[in-house]
C-alpha positions as CSV (number, residue, x, y, z in Angstrom):
1,M,59.2,85.2,125.7
2,G,57.4,88.4,126.1
3,A,55.9,87.6,129.5
4,P,56.9,87.5,133.2
5,L,58.8,84.2,133.9
6,G,56.0,83.2,136.4
7,E,53.7,82.9,133.5
8,V,56.0,80.7,131.4
9,G,56.1,76.9,131.7
10,A,59.6,75.8,132.9
11,T,59.7,73.1,130.3
12,E,59.6,75.7,127.6
13,I,63.0,77.1,128.6
14,D,65.1,74.3,127.0
15,P,68.3,74.1,124.9
16,D,66.3,75.0,121.8
17,Y,65.5,78.4,123.2
18,G,69.0,79.9,122.9
19,F,70.9,78.1,125.6
20,G,72.4,75.2,123.6
21,R,75.2,75.0,121.1
22,H,73.5,75.8,117.9
23,S,74.1,77.9,114.8
24,Y,72.1,81.1,114.7
25,Y,71.6,83.3,111.7
26,R,70.5,86.9,111.0
27,I,68.8,87.8,107.7
28,S,70.8,90.3,105.6
29,G,68.4,93.1,104.8
30,G,65.9,92.2,107.5
31,N,63.5,89.4,108.1
32,A,60.9,90.9,105.8
33,S,63.1,90.1,102.9
34,I,62.1,86.4,103.3
35,A,58.4,87.2,102.8
36,V,59.2,89.5,99.9
37,A,61.2,86.8,98.1
38,L,58.5,84.2,98.7
39,A,55.9,86.6,97.4
40,D,57.6,87.0,94.0
41,G,55.3,85.9,91.2
42,L,52.3,85.4,93.5
43,D,48.9,87.2,93.3
44,I,49.2,89.3,96.5
45,R,46.1,91.4,97.5
46,L,47.2,94.2,99.8
47,E,44.9,96.7,101.6
48,S,42.2,93.9,101.6
49,E,41.5,92.9,105.2
50,V,39.7,89.6,105.5
51,L,36.6,90.0,107.7
52,S,35.1,86.5,107.8
53,M,35.2,83.0,106.2
54,S,32.3,80.8,105.4
55,Q,33.0,77.1,104.7
56,R,31.0,75.3,102.0
57,A,31.0,71.7,100.9
58,A,33.3,72.5,97.9
59,G,35.4,75.4,99.3
60,V,35.7,78.5,101.4
61,V,34.3,82.0,100.8
62,L,36.3,84.9,102.1
63,S,34.6,88.2,102.8
64,T,37.1,91.1,102.6
65,T,37.0,94.9,102.6
66,A,37.5,94.6,98.8
67,G,34.9,92.0,98.1
68,E,34.5,88.3,98.2
69,H,36.9,85.5,97.1
70,E,36.4,81.8,96.8
71,A,39.1,79.2,97.5
72,D,39.3,75.4,97.6
73,S,41.2,75.6,101.0
74,V,42.6,78.4,103.2
75,V,45.8,78.6,105.2
76,M,45.3,81.1,108.1
77,A,48.7,82.5,108.9
78,V,47.7,85.3,111.2
79,P,48.8,86.2,114.7
80,L,47.1,84.3,117.5
81,P,45.0,87.3,118.8
82,I,43.6,87.9,115.3
83,L,42.8,84.2,115.0
84,Q,41.0,84.2,118.3
85,R,38.6,87.0,117.3
86,F,38.1,85.9,113.8
87,D,34.6,85.2,112.5
88,L,34.6,81.7,111.2
89,D,31.4,80.0,109.8
90,P,30.9,77.4,111.1
91,A,33.0,78.1,114.1
92,P,35.2,75.2,115.4
93,S,33.4,75.0,118.8
94,S,35.4,71.9,119.7
95,V,38.7,73.8,119.7
96,A,37.5,77.1,121.1
97,P,38.3,76.5,124.8
98,A,41.9,75.5,124.0
99,L,42.3,78.2,121.4
100,H,41.3,81.0,123.8
101,A,43.5,79.6,126.6
102,L,46.6,80.4,124.5
103,R,48.0,83.9,124.3
104,M,50.7,86.2,122.9
105,G,53.5,87.9,124.8
106,S,54.1,91.7,124.6
107,A,57.3,93.3,123.4
108,A,58.6,96.7,122.1
109,K,61.8,97.7,120.4
110,V,63.6,101.0,119.8
111,A,66.7,101.8,117.8
112,M,68.5,105.1,117.5
113,A,71.5,106.3,115.4
114,T,74.7,107.5,117.1
115,D,77.0,110.3,116.0
116,G,80.1,108.1,116.2
117,T,80.9,104.4,116.4
118,P,79.8,103.1,119.8
119,P,81.5,100.3,121.7
120,L,80.2,96.8,121.3
121,F,78.1,96.2,124.4
122,R,75.0,94.8,126.0
123,R,73.4,96.1,129.2
124,Q,70.3,95.4,131.2
125,D,68.1,98.2,132.3
126,S,68.2,98.7,136.1
127,D,64.6,100.0,136.4
128,I,62.5,98.1,133.9
129,P,62.6,94.6,132.2
130,A,64.5,95.8,129.1
131,W,68.0,95.5,127.7
132,Y,70.2,97.4,125.2
133,W,72.9,96.5,122.8
134,T,75.0,97.4,119.8
135,G,75.7,95.0,116.9
136,L,77.9,94.3,113.9
137,N,77.6,95.1,110.3
138,R,78.2,92.5,107.7
139,D,81.8,93.6,107.3
140,G,82.4,93.1,111.1
141,S,82.4,96.8,112.0
142,T,80.1,98.0,114.8
143,R,76.8,99.6,113.6
144,K,76.3,103.3,114.5
145,A,73.2,102.6,116.4
146,V,71.9,101.4,119.8
147,T,68.9,99.1,120.1
148,G,66.7,98.4,123.0
149,F,64.1,95.6,123.6
150,A,61.5,95.1,126.3
151,G,59.7,91.8,126.7
152,S,56.5,91.9,128.8
153,K,53.6,94.4,128.8
154,A,55.0,96.4,131.7
155,G,58.4,96.7,130.1
156,A,57.0,97.6,126.7
157,E,54.8,100.3,128.1
158,A,57.7,101.8,130.1
159,L,60.1,101.7,127.1
160,M,57.6,103.4,124.8
161,K,56.9,106.2,127.3
162,G,60.5,107.5,127.1
163,P,62.6,105.6,124.5
164,V,65.2,108.3,124.0
165,T,65.6,108.8,127.8
166,R,66.0,105.0,128.3
167,L,68.7,104.8,125.6
168,R,70.6,107.7,126.9
169,Q,70.5,106.3,130.5
170,A,71.7,102.9,129.2
171,M,74.6,104.4,127.1
172,P,75.5,107.9,128.5
173,E,78.9,107.9,126.8
174,V,77.3,107.9,123.4
175,D,75.9,110.9,121.5
176,F,72.7,110.1,119.7
177,H,71.1,112.0,116.8
178,G,67.9,112.0,114.9
179,A,64.6,110.5,115.9
180,P,64.3,106.9,117.3
181,A,62.6,104.1,115.4
182,T,60.1,102.4,117.6
183,V,57.7,99.5,117.4
184,D,55.2,98.1,120.0
185,W,53.8,94.8,118.7
186,G,51.2,94.6,121.4
187,A,49.7,97.9,120.4
188,D,49.5,96.9,116.7
189,P,45.8,95.9,116.1
190,L,46.9,93.5,113.3
191,A,49.5,91.8,115.5
192,G,48.3,91.9,119.1
193,G,51.7,90.8,120.5
194,C,55.1,89.6,119.6
195,Y,55.0,85.8,119.8
196,S,53.1,83.1,121.7
197,V,53.6,82.2,125.3
198,L,53.1,78.7,126.7
199,G,52.3,78.5,130.3
200,P,52.7,75.4,132.5
201,G,51.0,72.4,130.9
202,Q,49.8,74.3,127.8
203,R,51.9,72.6,125.1
204,R,49.2,69.9,125.0
205,L,46.8,72.6,123.7
206,L,48.7,72.8,120.4
207,D,47.0,69.5,119.3
208,I,44.2,71.7,118.0
209,F,46.4,73.0,115.2
210,R,47.6,69.6,114.0
211,H,44.6,68.9,111.8
212,P,42.5,71.0,109.5
213,W,39.4,72.9,110.7
214,G,37.2,71.7,107.8
215,R,38.9,73.3,104.8
216,I,40.8,75.8,106.9
217,V,44.4,75.1,108.0
218,I,46.2,77.1,110.7
219,A,49.9,78.2,110.3
220,G,52.2,80.4,112.3
221,E,54.7,80.0,115.2
222,H,51.8,79.8,117.7
223,S,50.7,76.5,116.0
224,N,53.8,74.7,117.4
225,G,54.7,77.0,120.3
226,S,58.1,78.0,119.0
227,G,58.0,81.7,119.4
228,S,60.5,82.1,116.5
229,I,60.9,82.4,112.7
230,D,62.0,78.8,112.2
231,G,58.9,77.7,114.0
232,A,56.8,79.7,111.5
233,I,58.6,78.1,108.6
234,R,58.0,74.6,110.1
235,S,54.3,75.5,110.5
236,G,54.2,76.5,106.8
237,R,55.5,73.1,105.8
238,D,53.0,71.3,108.0
239,A,50.2,73.5,106.7
240,A,51.1,72.7,103.1
241,A,50.9,68.9,103.9
242,M,47.5,69.3,105.5
243,V,46.2,71.3,102.5
244,L,47.2,68.5,100.2
245,D,45.3,66.1,102.4
246,V,42.2,68.3,102.3
247,L,42.2,68.6,98.5
248,R,42.7,64.9,97.9
């Protein structure tokens, strides 16, 4: 969950979090292909960071780096740390304590190509909270790459300090080539972490996302505490229903 287990509520580690008999899927072409497909035909404004929102009786005014926009209602589907520091007018003071009690976990990932086909394996790092694995292509063959993942701030920082060294220590029988691809979600100013972490007793705090904040509706996996893509999709459905209620 991107955090030391001592900071995670025991009730959050249930059969829905990877331990039950469920069907799991990977997205061919990467998870971003879902967003690209959904965006087809929409008016998407890139390179236009939203700085603040002002609610009016008849709508919401968005101030961005490219100017102002008006909307009847707004769905805020941004990572939790971005939401926590956002300038909302008027600010939802009634939800502020619960909102700022929630937080995101930290995680980093590294992947590096191999000269030949590596064996199919998964191994835990013996020094830091990280693990490494190889995976399958769509045709069932093993991908010529090794991937590593560290969940927690300490693990992510250690993995990013020496990703190539970590991979070679984890898989000394494999020859690597090229430069590694790395990502540290906690270091990304527009992410602030990987996914939300719920501590003991914190699930009740999610009630603040179950109704609109005036004409603003919140979406994202943090709104239902899922820490996963399917939770983000569910939050989008819930947000759509709330927007319809706002506009009635």
